[in-house]
N, CA, C and O atoms as a Tripos MOL2 file, in Angstrom:
@<TRIPOS>MOLECULE
protein
  264   263    66     0     0
PROTEIN
NO_CHARGES

@<TRIPOS>ATOM
      1 N          12.2190    7.6830  -15.7900 N.3       1 MET1
      2 CA         10.8760    7.6810  -14.6600 C.3       1 MET1
      3 C           9.4850    7.8020  -14.9780 C.2       1 MET1
      4 O           8.8130    8.8280  -15.0850 O.2       1 MET1
      5 N           9.0760    6.3320  -15.1450 N.am      2 THR2
      6 CA          7.7230    5.9470  -15.5420 C.3       2 THR2
      7 C           6.7400    7.2040  -14.2020 C.2       2 THR2
      8 O           7.2730    7.5360  -13.1430 O.2       2 THR2
      9 N           5.5850    7.5910  -14.5440 N.am      3 GLN3
     10 CA          4.3630    8.4280  -13.9900 C.3       3 GLN3
     11 C           4.0300    7.8530  -13.3970 C.2       3 GLN3
     12 O           3.7100    8.6310  -12.4980 O.2       3 GLN3
     13 N           3.7040    6.6450  -12.9750 N.am      4 TYR4
     14 CA          3.7860    6.1560  -11.3920 C.3       4 TYR4
     15 C           5.0500    6.3220  -10.5910 C.2       4 TYR4
     16 O           4.9390    6.4040   -9.3680 O.2       4 TYR4
     17 N           6.0190    6.3690  -11.0470 N.am      5 GLN5
     18 CA          7.3780    6.7970   -9.5100 C.3       5 GLN5
     19 C           7.4260    7.8270  -10.0600 C.2       5 GLN5
     20 O           8.6050    8.1620   -9.9470 O.2       5 GLN5
     21 N           6.7190    8.8580  -10.8010 N.am      6 ALA6
     22 CA          7.4770   10.2460  -10.5120 C.3       6 ALA6
     23 C           6.1050   10.7530   -9.2990 C.2       6 ALA6
     24 O           6.3500   11.4470   -8.3130 O.2       6 ALA6
     25 N           4.6580   10.2200   -9.6550 N.am      7 ALA7
     26 CA          3.4450   10.1410   -8.4750 C.3       7 ALA7
     27 C           4.1650   10.0510   -7.2370 C.2       7 ALA7
     28 O           4.2290   10.9460   -6.3940 O.2       7 ALA7
     29 N           4.7110    8.9040   -7.1730 N.am      8 GLY8
     30 CA          5.2290    8.6980   -6.0180 C.3       8 GLY8
     31 C           6.1030    9.3030   -5.3350 C.2       8 GLY8
     32 O           5.9270    9.2820   -4.1170 O.2       8 GLY8
     33 N           6.8580    9.7550   -5.6680 N.am      9 THR9
     34 CA          7.4460   10.8300   -5.2570 C.3       9 THR9
     35 C           7.2560   11.9670   -4.9130 C.2       9 THR9
     36 O           7.7060   12.6510   -3.9930 O.2       9 THR9
     37 N           6.5560   12.1440   -5.7040 N.am     10 SER10
     38 CA          5.3160   13.6960   -5.0980 C.3      10 SER10
     39 C           4.7840   13.4980   -4.2160 C.2      10 SER10
     40 O           4.5620   14.3380   -3.3450 O.2      10 SER10
     41 N           4.4100   12.2600   -4.1930 N.am     11 ALA11
     42 CA          3.6480   11.8910   -2.8450 C.3      11 ALA11
     43 C           4.4790   11.9150   -1.6390 C.2      11 ALA11
     44 O           4.2130   12.7070   -0.7350 O.2      11 ALA11
     45 N           5.4930   11.0810   -1.5580 N.am     12 ARG12
     46 CA          6.8910   11.2430   -0.7830 C.3      12 ARG12
     47 C           7.0480   12.6490    0.1690 C.2      12 ARG12
     48 O           6.8240   12.8950    1.3550 O.2      12 ARG12
     49 N           7.6050   13.5180   -1.1060 N.am     13 TRP13
     50 CA          7.5790   14.8200   -0.7510 C.3      13 TRP13
     51 C           6.8640   15.7540   -0.0080 C.2      13 TRP13
     52 O           7.2950   16.4440    0.9160 O.2      13 TRP13
     53 N           5.2660   15.7160   -0.6740 N.am     14 LYS14
     54 CA          4.4370   16.3140    0.1640 C.3      14 LYS14
     55 C           4.1610   15.3260    1.1560 C.2      14 LYS14
     56 O           4.6290   16.0080    2.0670 O.2      14 LYS14
     57 N           3.8670   14.5010    1.6180 N.am     15 LEU15
     58 CA          4.3380   13.9390    2.9040 C.3      15 LEU15
     59 C           5.3140   14.7140    3.6720 C.2      15 LEU15
     60 O           4.9010   15.2990    4.6730 O.2      15 LEU15
     61 N           6.2140   14.7790    3.4380 N.am     16 PHE16
     62 CA          7.6690   15.1620    4.1490 C.3      16 PHE16
     63 C           7.1490   16.4260    4.7550 C.2      16 PHE16
     64 O           7.2140   16.5840    5.9740 O.2      16 PHE16
     65 N           6.5910   17.4150    3.8970 N.am     17 ALA17
     66 CA          6.5760   18.4530    3.8890 C.3      17 ALA17
     67 C           5.5880   18.9060    4.8870 C.2      17 ALA17
     68 O           5.8140   19.9010    5.5750 O.2      17 ALA17
     69 N           4.0550   17.9350    5.0400 N.am     18 LEU18
     70 CA          3.0190   18.1260    5.8970 C.3      18 LEU18
     71 C           3.6360   17.7320    7.8160 C.2      18 LEU18
     72 O           3.3070   18.2530    8.8820 O.2      18 LEU18
     73 N           4.6010   16.6200    7.4930 N.am     19 LEU19
     74 CA          4.5370   16.5250    8.5610 C.3      19 LEU19
     75 C           5.9020   17.2400    9.1690 C.2      19 LEU19
     76 O           6.3270   16.9630   10.2900 O.2      19 LEU19
     77 N           6.3780   17.9600    8.5020 N.am     20 GLU20
     78 CA          7.5160   18.7410    8.5960 C.3      20 GLU20
     79 C           6.5550   20.0840    9.3950 C.2      20 GLU20
     80 O           6.7610   20.5500   10.5150 O.2      20 GLU20
     81 N           5.5310   20.4670    8.4500 N.am     21 ALA21
     82 CA          4.6200   21.5630    8.9100 C.3      21 ALA21
     83 C           4.1740   21.1490   10.6000 C.2      21 ALA21
     84 O           4.4540   22.0850   11.3490 O.2      21 ALA21
     85 N           3.5870   20.0260   11.2780 N.am     22 GLN22
     86 CA          3.4380   19.5250   12.2660 C.3      22 GLN22
     87 C           4.5230   19.5570   13.3770 C.2      22 GLN22
     88 O           4.2210   19.5220   14.5700 O.2      22 GLN22
     89 N           5.6110   19.6150   12.9940 N.am     23 GLY23
     90 CA          6.6830   19.6340   13.7860 C.3      23 GLY23
     91 C           7.3540   18.1530   14.2900 C.2      23 GLY23
     92 O           7.8360   17.9460   15.4040 O.2      23 GLY23
     93 N           7.2630   17.2580   13.2620 N.am     24 VAL24
     94 CA          7.5180   16.0250   13.4740 C.3      24 VAL24
     95 C           9.2410   16.3860   12.7590 C.2      24 VAL24
     96 O           9.6210   17.1080   11.8370 O.2      24 VAL24
     97 N           9.9840   15.4260   13.7790 N.am     25 SER25
     98 CA         11.5600   15.6150   13.2560 C.3      25 SER25
     99 C          11.8020   15.0510   11.7910 C.2      25 SER25
    100 O          10.7770   14.5860   11.2910 O.2      25 SER25
    101 N          12.6880   15.0060   11.1710 N.am     26 VAL26
    102 CA         13.4330   14.4890    9.8530 C.3      26 VAL26
    103 C          13.5140   13.0970   10.2270 C.2      26 VAL26
    104 O          12.8640   12.3660    9.4800 O.2      26 VAL26
    105 N          14.1950   12.4540   11.2760 N.am     27 ALA27
    106 CA         14.2190   11.1900   11.8450 C.3      27 ALA27
    107 C          12.8120   10.1880   11.3580 C.2      27 ALA27
    108 O          12.5320    9.1830   10.7040 O.2      27 ALA27
    109 N          12.1760   11.3000   12.2210 N.am     28 GLU28
    110 CA         10.6310   10.6190   12.4420 C.3      28 GLU28
    111 C           9.9690   10.1940   11.4700 C.2      28 GLU28
    112 O           9.6260    9.0300   11.2590 O.2      28 GLU28
    113 N           9.7200   11.3440   10.6970 N.am     29 ALA29
    114 CA          8.6210   11.0730    9.3400 C.3      29 ALA29
    115 C           9.6030   10.6410    8.3430 C.2      29 ALA29
    116 O           9.1760   11.0720    7.2710 O.2      29 ALA29
    117 N          10.7130   10.0030    8.1430 N.am     30 ASP30
    118 CA         11.4660    8.8270    7.3210 C.3      30 ASP30
    119 C          11.0240    7.6960    8.2250 C.2      30 ASP30
    120 O          10.1260    7.0800    7.6510 O.2      30 ASP30
    121 N          11.2260    7.3150    9.0990 N.am     31 ASP31
    122 CA         10.8210    6.1480    9.6360 C.3      31 ASP31
    123 C           9.2390    6.0850    9.2790 C.2      31 ASP31
    124 O           8.8740    5.0710    8.6840 O.2      31 ASP31
    125 N           8.3890    6.9440    9.5440 N.am     32 LEU32
    126 CA          6.9100    6.7200    9.1550 C.3      32 LEU32
    127 C           7.1900    6.2210    7.7950 C.2      32 LEU32
    128 O           7.0060    5.0180    7.6070 O.2      32 LEU32
    129 N           7.5900    6.9250    6.8520 N.am     33 VAL33
    130 CA          7.3180    7.0320    5.2730 C.3      33 VAL33
    131 C           7.6030    5.6830    5.1120 C.2      33 VAL33
    132 O           6.8040    5.0190    4.4510 O.2      33 VAL33
    133 N           8.9460    4.9480    5.7580 N.am     34 ALA34
    134 CA          9.4870    4.0220    5.3880 C.3      34 ALA34
    135 C           8.4380    3.0830    5.6310 C.2      34 ALA34
    136 O           7.9060    2.2400    4.9080 O.2      34 ALA34
    137 N           8.2260    3.5070    7.0990 N.am     35 ALA35
    138 CA          6.8170    1.9790    7.3460 C.3      35 ALA35
    139 C           5.8520    2.1370    6.6370 C.2      35 ALA35
    140 O           5.1200    1.1520    6.5420 O.2      35 ALA35
    141 N           5.4560    3.3730    5.8770 N.am     36 LEU36
    142 CA          4.0620    3.3630    4.5130 C.3      36 LEU36
    143 C           4.8840    2.5660    3.2070 C.2      36 LEU36
    144 O           4.3470    1.8500    2.3610 O.2      36 LEU36
    145 N           5.7080    2.7620    3.2660 N.am     37 GLU37
    146 CA          6.0430    2.5800    1.8990 C.3      37 GLU37
    147 C           6.4610    0.7700    2.2350 C.2      37 GLU37
    148 O           6.1330    0.0370    1.3020 O.2      37 GLU37
    149 N           6.8970    0.3010    3.0290 N.am     38 ALA38
    150 CA          7.2300   -0.8970    3.1780 C.3      38 ALA38
    151 C           5.9270   -1.5080    3.2820 C.2      38 ALA38
    152 O           5.7850   -2.3380    2.3850 O.2      38 ALA38
    153 N           5.1090   -1.4300    3.8970 N.am     39 GLY39
    154 CA          3.5240   -2.0290    4.0860 C.3      39 GLY39
    155 C           2.7510   -1.8820    2.6090 C.2      39 GLY39
    156 O           2.0380   -2.8500    2.3460 O.2      39 GLY39
    157 N           2.7790   -0.9280    1.7080 N.am     40 ALA40
    158 CA          2.4790   -0.7520    0.3780 C.3      40 ALA40
    159 C           3.5870   -1.6360   -0.1910 C.2      40 ALA40
    160 O           2.8870   -1.9920   -1.1390 O.2      40 ALA40
    161 N           4.6240   -2.2260   -0.3820 N.am     41 GLN41
    162 CA          5.1750   -2.9480   -0.5200 C.3      41 GLN41
    163 C           4.8700   -4.2540   -0.5800 C.2      41 GLN41
    164 O           5.2080   -4.8810   -1.5840 O.2      41 GLN41
    165 N           4.0390   -5.0350    0.6940 N.am     42 CYS42
    166 CA          4.1470   -6.1540    0.9760 C.3      42 CYS42
    167 C           2.3420   -6.5620    0.7420 C.2      42 CYS42
    168 O           1.9530   -7.7220    0.8780 O.2      42 CYS42
    169 N           1.4930   -5.5390    0.4190 N.am     43 GLU43
    170 CA          0.1970   -5.9230   -0.3220 C.3      43 GLU43
    171 C           0.1060   -6.4500   -1.3880 C.2      43 GLU43
    172 O           0.6190   -5.8970   -2.3610 O.2      43 GLU43
    173 N          -0.6160   -7.7550   -1.5350 N.am     44 VAL44
    174 CA         -0.9240   -8.3650   -2.0400 C.3      44 VAL44
    175 C          -2.1630   -8.0280   -3.3140 C.2      44 VAL44
    176 O          -3.2900   -7.5340   -3.2800 O.2      44 VAL44
    177 N          -1.5300   -8.4260   -4.1000 N.am     45 VAL45
    178 CA         -2.7000   -8.3090   -5.4810 C.3      45 VAL45
    179 C          -3.0160   -9.6710   -5.9780 C.2      45 VAL45
    180 O          -2.1420  -10.4380   -6.3830 O.2      45 VAL45
    181 N          -4.5320  -10.0150   -5.9330 N.am     46 GLU46
    182 CA         -4.8430  -11.7370   -6.7090 C.3      46 GLU46
    183 C          -4.9850  -11.2280   -8.0020 C.2      46 GLU46
    184 O          -5.1390  -10.0300   -8.2410 O.2      46 GLU46
    185 N          -4.9470  -11.9020   -8.6390 N.am     47 LEU47
    186 CA         -5.3870  -12.0010  -10.2060 C.3      47 LEU47
    187 C          -6.7640  -12.8140  -10.2640 C.2      47 LEU47
    188 O          -7.2630  -13.4050   -9.3070 O.2      47 LEU47
    189 N          -7.1810  -12.7530  -11.2950 N.am     48 ASP48
    190 CA         -8.2810  -14.1420  -11.5550 C.3      48 ASP48
    191 C          -7.6530  -15.3660  -12.0350 C.2      48 ASP48
    192 O          -6.7050  -14.7230  -12.4840 O.2      48 ASP48
    193 N          -7.3860  -16.4220  -12.2990 N.am     49 GLY49
    194 CA         -6.7220  -17.1390  -12.3520 C.3      49 GLY49
    195 C          -5.1780  -17.5390  -11.3210 C.2      49 GLY49
    196 O          -4.5770  -18.6130  -11.2910 O.2      49 GLY49
    197 N          -5.0050  -16.8410  -10.9060 N.am     50 MET50
    198 CA         -3.2720  -16.8630  -10.4000 C.3      50 MET50
    199 C          -3.6580  -16.9730   -8.8730 C.2      50 MET50
    200 O          -2.9350  -16.2390   -8.2000 O.2      50 MET50
    201 N          -4.5790  -17.6690   -8.1310 N.am     51 ALA51
    202 CA         -4.3730  -17.8900   -7.1180 C.3      51 ALA51
    203 C          -6.1890  -18.7780   -6.8970 C.2      51 ALA51
    204 O          -7.2620  -18.3600   -7.3330 O.2      51 ALA51
    205 N          -5.9170  -20.1110   -6.0490 N.am     52 PRO52
    206 CA         -7.5350  -20.9340   -6.1970 C.3      52 PRO52
    207 C          -8.7340  -19.6200   -5.1040 C.2      52 PRO52
    208 O          -8.4520  -18.8090   -4.2230 O.2      52 PRO52
    209 N          -9.7900  -19.9350   -5.6380 N.am     53 ALA53
    210 CA        -10.5410  -19.2630   -5.2680 C.3      53 ALA53
    211 C         -11.0930  -19.5630   -3.5240 C.2      53 ALA53
    212 O         -11.5640  -20.5720   -3.0000 O.2      53 ALA53
    213 N         -10.8590  -18.5410   -3.1150 N.am     54 SER54
    214 CA        -11.4700  -18.9210   -1.3100 C.3      54 SER54
    215 C         -12.8550  -19.2260   -1.1330 C.2      54 SER54
    216 O         -13.7640  -18.6500   -1.7320 O.2      54 SER54
    217 N         -13.0270  -20.3370   -0.1200 N.am     55 SER55
    218 CA        -14.3360  -20.8960   -0.2130 C.3      55 SER55
    219 C         -14.8050  -20.5880    1.4530 C.2      55 SER55
    220 O         -15.5650  -21.2900    2.1200 O.2      55 SER55
    221 N         -13.8730  -18.8970    2.0360 N.am     56 GLY56
    222 CA        -14.6230  -19.1050    3.1930 C.3      56 GLY56
    223 C         -15.7810  -18.2830    3.3640 C.2      56 GLY56
    224 O         -16.5150  -18.3730    2.3790 O.2      56 GLY56
    225 N         -16.1870  -17.5650    4.1900 N.am     57 PRO57
    226 CA        -17.5560  -16.5580    4.5680 C.3      57 PRO57
    227 C         -17.2980  -15.4990    3.4520 C.2      57 PRO57
    228 O         -16.1240  -15.3340    3.1220 O.2      57 PRO57
    229 N         -17.9630  -14.9950    3.0290 N.am     58 GLY58
    230 CA        -17.9310  -13.2360    2.2790 C.3      58 GLY58
    231 C         -17.3070  -14.0840    1.2300 C.2      58 GLY58
    232 O         -17.9650  -13.3360    0.5070 O.2      58 GLY58
    233 N         -16.8260  -14.7240    0.5970 N.am     59 SER59
    234 CA        -16.3240  -15.1530   -0.5280 C.3      59 SER59
    235 C         -17.1860  -15.5510   -1.9030 C.2      59 SER59
    236 O         -18.2880  -15.8710   -1.4570 O.2      59 SER59
    237 N         -17.2180  -15.6660   -3.1220 N.am     60 ARG60
    238 CA        -18.0350  -15.7050   -4.1230 C.3      60 ARG60
    239 C         -18.4040  -17.0230   -4.4520 C.2      60 ARG60
    240 O         -19.2910  -17.3670   -5.2330 O.2      60 ARG60
    241 N         -17.5130  -17.8570   -3.6710 N.am     61 THR61
    242 CA        -17.9730  -19.2020   -3.9160 C.3      61 THR61
    243 C         -18.2320  -20.1980   -2.2910 C.2      61 THR61
    244 O         -18.1250  -21.4080   -2.0920 O.2      61 THR61
    245 N         -18.4720  -19.4540   -1.6780 N.am     62 ALA62
    246 CA        -18.9540  -19.7500   -0.5090 C.3      62 ALA62
    247 C         -20.7010  -20.0450   -0.6030 C.2      62 ALA62
    248 O         -21.5720  -19.3740   -1.1560 O.2      62 ALA62
    249 N         -20.7690  -20.9580   -0.0480 N.am     63 GLY63
    250 CA        -22.4920  -21.7490   -0.2540 C.3      63 GLY63
    251 C         -22.5390  -22.5380   -1.3390 C.2      63 GLY63
    252 O         -23.4610  -23.3510   -1.2670 O.2      63 GLY63
    253 N         -21.8270  -22.6140   -2.4200 N.am     64 THR64
    254 CA        -21.8020  -23.6000   -3.6270 C.3      64 THR64
    255 C         -21.2260  -24.2880   -3.4210 C.2      64 THR64
    256 O         -20.3410  -24.2480   -2.5650 O.2      64 THR64
    257 N         -21.5600  -25.3790   -4.2710 N.am     65 LYS65
    258 CA        -21.3350  -26.8670   -4.4750 C.3      65 LYS65
    259 C         -20.5310  -26.7590   -6.0490 C.2      65 LYS65
    260 O         -20.8490  -26.0390   -6.9950 O.2      65 LYS65
    261 N         -19.2390  -27.8720   -5.9330 N.am     66 ALA66
    262 CA        -18.2390  -28.1500   -6.5640 C.3      66 ALA66
    263 C         -19.0390  -28.8510   -7.7700 C.2      66 ALA66
    264 O         -18.4240  -29.3280   -8.7240 O.2      66 ALA66
@<TRIPOS>BOND
     1     1     2 1
     2     2     3 1
     3     3     4 2
     4     3     5 am
     5     5     6 1
     6     6     7 1
     7     7     8 2
     8     7     9 am
     9     9    10 1
    10    10    11 1
    11    11    12 2
    12    11    13 am
    13    13    14 1
    14    14    15 1
    15    15    16 2
    16    15    17 am
    17    17    18 1
    18    18    19 1
    19    19    20 2
    20    19    21 am
    21    21    22 1
    22    22    23 1
    23    23    24 2
    24    23    25 am
    25    25    26 1
    26    26    27 1
    27    27    28 2
    28    27    29 am
    29    29    30 1
    30    30    31 1
    31    31    32 2
    32    31    33 am
    33    33    34 1
    34    34    35 1
    35    35    36 2
    36    35    37 am
    37    37    38 1
    38    38    39 1
    39    39    40 2
    40    39    41 am
    41    41    42 1
    42    42    43 1
    43    43    44 2
    44    43    45 am
    45    45    46 1
    46    46    47 1
    47    47    48 2
    48    47    49 am
    49    49    50 1
    50    50    51 1
    51    51    52 2
    52    51    53 am
    53    53    54 1
    54    54    55 1
    55    55    56 2
    56    55    57 am
    57    57    58 1
    58    58    59 1
    59    59    60 2
    60    59    61 am
    61    61    62 1
    62    62    63 1
    63    63    64 2
    64    63    65 am
    65    65    66 1
    66    66    67 1
    67    67    68 2
    68    67    69 am
    69    69    70 1
    70    70    71 1
    71    71    72 2
    72    71    73 am
    73    73    74 1
    74    74    75 1
    75    75    76 2
    76    75    77 am
    77    77    78 1
    78    78    79 1
    79    79    80 2
    80    79    81 am
    81    81    82 1
    82    82    83 1
    83    83    84 2
    84    83    85 am
    85    85    86 1
    86    86    87 1
    87    87    88 2
    88    87    89 am
    89    89    90 1
    90    90    91 1
    91    91    92 2
    92    91    93 am
    93    93    94 1
    94    94    95 1
    95    95    96 2
    96    95    97 am
    97    97    98 1
    98    98    99 1
    99    99   100 2
   100    99   101 am
   101   101   102 1
   102   102   103 1
   103   103   104 2
   104   103   105 am
   105   105   106 1
   106   106   107 1
   107   107   108 2
   108   107   109 am
   109   109   110 1
   110   110   111 1
   111   111   112 2
   112   111   113 am
   113   113   114 1
   114   114   115 1
   115   115   116 2
   116   115   117 am
   117   117   118 1
   118   118   119 1
   119   119   120 2
   120   119   121 am
   121   121   122 1
   122   122   123 1
   123   123   124 2
   124   123   125 am
   125   125   126 1
   126   126   127 1
   127   127   128 2
   128   127   129 am
   129   129   130 1
   130   130   131 1
   131   131   132 2
   132   131   133 am
   133   133   134 1
   134   134   135 1
   135   135   136 2
   136   135   137 am
   137   137   138 1
   138   138   139 1
   139   139   140 2
   140   139   141 am
   141   141   142 1
   142   142   143 1
   143   143   144 2
   144   143   145 am
   145   145   146 1
   146   146   147 1
   147   147   148 2
   148   147   149 am
   149   149   150 1
   150   150   151 1
   151   151   152 2
   152   151   153 am
   153   153   154 1
   154   154   155 1
   155   155   156 2
   156   155   157 am
   157   157   158 1
   158   158   159 1
   159   159   160 2
   160   159   161 am
   161   161   162 1
   162   162   163 1
   163   163   164 2
   164   163   165 am
   165   165   166 1
   166   166   167 1
   167   167   168 2
   168   167   169 am
   169   169   170 1
   170   170   171 1
   171   171   172 2
   172   171   173 am
   173   173   174 1
   174   174   175 1
   175   175   176 2
   176   175   177 am
   177   177   178 1
   178   178   179 1
   179   179   180 2
   180   179   181 am
   181   181   182 1
   182   182   183 1
   183   183   184 2
   184   183   185 am
   185   185   186 1
   186   186   187 1
   187   187   188 2
   188   187   189 am
   189   189   190 1
   190   190   191 1
   191   191   192 2
   192   191   193 am
   193   193   194 1
   194   194   195 1
   195   195   196 2
   196   195   197 am
   197   197   198 1
   198   198   199 1
   199   199   200 2
   200   199   201 am
   201   201   202 1
   202   202   203 1
   203   203   204 2
   204   203   205 am
   205   205   206 1
   206   206   207 1
   207   207   208 2
   208   207   209 am
   209   209   210 1
   210   210   211 1
   211   211   212 2
   212   211   213 am
   213   213   214 1
   214   214   215 1
   215   215   216 2
   216   215   217 am
   217   217   218 1
   218   218   219 1
   219   219   220 2
   220   219   221 am
   221   221   222 1
   222   222   223 1
   223   223   224 2
   224   223   225 am
   225   225   226 1
   226   226   227 1
   227   227   228 2
   228   227   229 am
   229   229   230 1
   230   230   231 1
   231   231   232 2
   232   231   233 am
   233   233   234 1
   234   234   235 1
   235   235   236 2
   236   235   237 am
   237   237   238 1
   238   238   239 1
   239   239   240 2
   240   239   241 am
   241   241   242 1
   242   242   243 1
   243   243   244 2
   244   243   245 am
   245   245   246 1
   246   246   247 1
   247   247   248 2
   248   247   249 am
   249   249   250 1
   250   250   251 1
   251   251   252 2
   252   251   253 am
   253   253   254 1
   254   254   255 1
   255   255   256 2
   256   255   257 am
   257   257   258 1
   258   258   259 1
   259   259   260 2
   260   259   261 am
   261   261   262 1
   262   262   263 1
   263   263   264 2
@<TRIPOS>SUBSTRUCTURE
     1 MET1         2 RESIDUE 1 A MET
     2 THR2         6 RESIDUE 1 A THR
     3 GLN3        10 RESIDUE 1 A GLN
     4 TYR4        14 RESIDUE 1 A TYR
     5 GLN5        18 RESIDUE 1 A GLN
     6 ALA6        22 RESIDUE 1 A ALA
     7 ALA7        26 RESIDUE 1 A ALA
     8 GLY8        30 RESIDUE 1 A GLY
     9 THR9        34 RESIDUE 1 A THR
    10 SER10       38 RESIDUE 1 A SER
    11 ALA11       42 RESIDUE 1 A ALA
    12 ARG12       46 RESIDUE 1 A ARG
    13 TRP13       50 RESIDUE 1 A TRP
    14 LYS14       54 RESIDUE 1 A LYS
    15 LEU15       58 RESIDUE 1 A LEU
    16 PHE16       62 RESIDUE 1 A PHE
    17 ALA17       66 RESIDUE 1 A ALA
    18 LEU18       70 RESIDUE 1 A LEU
    19 LEU19       74 RESIDUE 1 A LEU
    20 GLU20       78 RESIDUE 1 A GLU
    21 ALA21       82 RESIDUE 1 A ALA
    22 GLN22       86 RESIDUE 1 A GLN
    23 GLY23       90 RESIDUE 1 A GLY
    24 VAL24       94 RESIDUE 1 A VAL
    25 SER25       98 RESIDUE 1 A SER
    26 VAL26      102 RESIDUE 1 A VAL
    27 ALA27      106 RESIDUE 1 A ALA
    28 GLU28      110 RESIDUE 1 A GLU
    29 ALA29      114 RESIDUE 1 A ALA
    30 ASP30      118 RESIDUE 1 A ASP
    31 ASP31      122 RESIDUE 1 A ASP
    32 LEU32      126 RESIDUE 1 A LEU
    33 VAL33      130 RESIDUE 1 A VAL
    34 ALA34      134 RESIDUE 1 A ALA
    35 ALA35      138 RESIDUE 1 A ALA
    36 LEU36      142 RESIDUE 1 A LEU
    37 GLU37      146 RESIDUE 1 A GLU
    38 ALA38      150 RESIDUE 1 A ALA
    39 GLY39      154 RESIDUE 1 A GLY
    40 ALA40      158 RESIDUE 1 A ALA
    41 GLN41      162 RESIDUE 1 A GLN
    42 CYS42      166 RESIDUE 1 A CYS
    43 GLU43      170 RESIDUE 1 A GLU
    44 VAL44      174 RESIDUE 1 A VAL
    45 VAL45      178 RESIDUE 1 A VAL
    46 GLU46      182 RESIDUE 1 A GLU
    47 LEU47      186 RESIDUE 1 A LEU
    48 ASP48      190 RESIDUE 1 A ASP
    49 GLY49      194 RESIDUE 1 A GLY
    50 MET50      198 RESIDUE 1 A MET
    51 ALA51      202 RESIDUE 1 A ALA
    52 PRO52      206 RESIDUE 1 A PRO
    53 ALA53      210 RESIDUE 1 A ALA
    54 SER54      214 RESIDUE 1 A SER
    55 SER55      218 RESIDUE 1 A SER
    56 GLY56      222 RESIDUE 1 A GLY
    57 PRO57      226 RESIDUE 1 A PRO
    58 GLY58      230 RESIDUE 1 A GLY
    59 SER59      234 RESIDUE 1 A SER
    60 ARG60      238 RESIDUE 1 A ARG
    61 THR61      242 RESIDUE 1 A THR
    62 ALA62      246 RESIDUE 1 A ALA
    63 GLY63      250 RESIDUE 1 A GLY
    64 THR64      254 RESIDUE 1 A THR
    65 LYS65      258 RESIDUE 1 A LYS
    66 ALA66      262 RESIDUE 1 A ALA
């Protein structure tokens, strides 16, 4: 198990403990944690050179000419 997997597992158990302390049912806590995990897995990380640069407002290339 990598350090990131261990940290993720530890955080998951802490979240379950916090939700239980607030009276959230195990089933509801499991649904909430699963939704958070699914959202985290869907997050897209753009690496330099891996995707075309955006030319929309707020981008580094906005207002420049090619």
